[in-house]
Steps between C-alpha positions, in 0.01 A plus 500: 500500500294721259678779323369854579279661233746798469786260426299351206398855391873589499587196289229582247620860485852388430370257232297769339800742468728217376231422235478862396886521481504197267226668289694829494824323389310297240646177656261246358681214663478653841139613438390153409639346817229692695222311325355172586534281197131427474384861538132505407399849427665823397326814388703778362371842400193542285580227250306235679622201684815301442538160652809308599879557504532504128262798472699671767823431328371640169370810680835560664689444177285765336540733784878474491555479124665844504721418795757231571530274801665664792428855372358739753171587326346710783164521325283449809470663839301353788281769657335299772526138631269304726589164632271240648606165624263210568657261749854386436470399142289739300478873430426780265693811401300775335675799349431811309758619248577750223654364192682655201294285271175647626343822384594805711308527824380130481576252782530127504390262765641151569393224727749215557379182674779311680502152648764305673561191284716251694749742646487776234270790451351502143260715307185311423302784349573838346246771413597836355256768385538856382294807595332621178281788416203369321477811284846420358378153409193628325703751303757240396219256404324764288830589324570131422178411324285670242131554522456269198650207699271569793198512274596181329550325829143603605619764750413859464634789719 
């Protein structure tokens, strides 16, 4: 007998908040249990793509370097959550969040792709991005490089 779509959406919602709880507590062991061991693609922030569980582990270690395992970090708050299941063994959670590590008034967006592997739900893909004002990037870029470097590289503003 097929499981109702709402029941799968409820499972995915619960998984999402358990994942966020492990993230907030900087519980790397619990956090890694959510991921399929052969996770193929992770993109975090504006630093380009990171692939595989080792890249994810390094990112989380960097994120939590100022905290210790089990500490309530409370750096991120979910603003909205959308859950979409696809049959009984796949789904997506999409969230919008504010984060203490982001510039004031910026929001982050996260898409988690879930798949049932054997009898357990696992994350097979993660994408996070951050809302950025292009004007801030231009100012930052111009402050970080001299006009001499731009001329030498063949670029002129």
